[in-house]
N, C-alpha and C positions, 0 to 999 in steps of 0.2 A: 504495500499499499504505501503511496505517496504521500509526502511530508506536506503539511499546510504550510505554506510561507504567506506572509503579509509584506507587501510591496508598494511602494508608490505608483498610482496608476501611469503609465506609458500611452502616449497618444494612441499608438499602433493598436494597443489592447482595448480602446474605448469602445469599438463596435461589439467585442465579444462579453465586455461588460454590460452592455444595453441589452444583448441577446439575454445574458442571464436573468436582467431584470424583468425582460419581456416573458420568458419561459417560466418564470416564477408563478405568474399568474393571477399575482396580487398587487401590482403596482400599478397606481394610476397613471393615465396616459400622459397627465400636464408633469408628472414626475421623471416618466421616461423621455419625454422630449426634452426638457431640462438637461438630463445627463447626456445628450447624445452631441453636446459641444461643451469645449473647455469653459471652465469657470475661473473667473479672475479673483472670487472671492475666497472660494473654498480648496482645499488640499484633499486629493480622492485619495484612499486606500483600497486596495484589492486583496482578498482572501484568494490563493492560488494553490489548485492540489493536481500536481501533473499539469497538462494545459489548460483546465477548467478555472474559471473563475467561478467560486463558490458565493463569495460576497462582496460588499463593497461598505464603506464608510466615508462621508466626507464631511470636512469640518474647517475651521478657521483658527488662528493662532493669536487675532490681536484685539479680541474684543474685550469690552467692559461691561459686562452683564449688570453690573450697579447702576449704570446709566438708565435701563428700560424700567426700572423698580419691580418687575417681575420676579425677583430673585431675593426681595427685600427680607424674606424669612431666613436667608442664609447668612452666616457670619462669614461675608466675603474678605478675602485677602486684597490687598492692591491689586491693580490689574498689571499685565495683561492677563485676560482670561482666555482659555480655549473654548470655543463655541461647537458643539456637535450639530451638524445640521440635518443628517439623515443617515442611518444604519440600515443594511437590508442583507438577508440572508436568503440564498435560494430554499425555497420551500421544501425541496429535497434533503436538505442537509442540515435542517435545523436542530437544535439540543445536541450539536456535536462539536461544540466547542469553537465553531469558527466565529460567531459574533463576539465572544469572550476574548478572542486573539485579536479581532479588530480593535476592539476596546483599549485592551492593553499595548497594542501597537500605537495608538492614538495618545494614551496618556504618556508614554514615553516620548513620543516626539513633542507632546507638550510641553513636559518637563525640560527638555533637551534645549527647548526654544524661551525657557524662562518663565511659562505660563504658571500661574498660582492656583488655578481654579480651574475644573472642567464643567461645562455646564449644557443645558440641551433642553428642548421642550418635547414631549411626548406626543406621536400623532392619536388624536383623540375622535378622528374620524370613523372610527369602528371601536368594538370593545378594547380598551386599552389594556385589559387585566394582564396577559401575557408579558407585553411591553413593559409594564411596570416592575413585575417579577424580574423579569431579565434584567432591567437597569438595578434594582436592588441586590440581585446576586453577584453584578458587578462590581460594588460596593458604592453606587450612588445612593446618596439620600434624596428620596421621592418626595414631593411635598403637593399635596392633592392628586390629582390625576394628570398633573401636566409639565412641572418642570422637574427636572432632577440636577444634581450637582454634585461634585467631592474634589478633594483636592488630587492631584494627579499621584501623589505616593500613595493613596488610599485604592489606586485602581490598578496599579501595578503587579503584572502576573509575567509569567513567561510569553515572549514574543518570537515562538520558533521562526528560524529562517529570515527575520527582517533584514531588509537591504534598504541602506539608503541610496539614492541615486548619485551618479558620479557628475 
């Protein structure tokens, strides 16, 4: 069995990532269309096993989540904060560690870039129960049904085969 690797998305792999999102069967069309082109706001990580992309995560490393007021129930350290925009794992490989490996790689990169907090907002367009449980299991504190956050050190776990771009 091939080892799971977490990598930064290379543009040549964007079509394969979009196919993974489409084949998963539970990604909204507007989300799929957004990921078909590069973003200047977000860095994209992909989880790769063999030649197949099994999951993806997009996020930024230059946020100040205190400005929005949405995270006022957290004791926020001084910015910069990382903001996790989206994480998706193909439906066929969920509950196999792909999502937690993506979170670990993102938290490690956030720490390397000097981010003091990792935050995000849970998609509540459908029942968020499983998503809330996932983020809690990764080490995030979830407030209500929407916001999650933690310091990078609270999220760090193994990041197998992670590579930095050259």
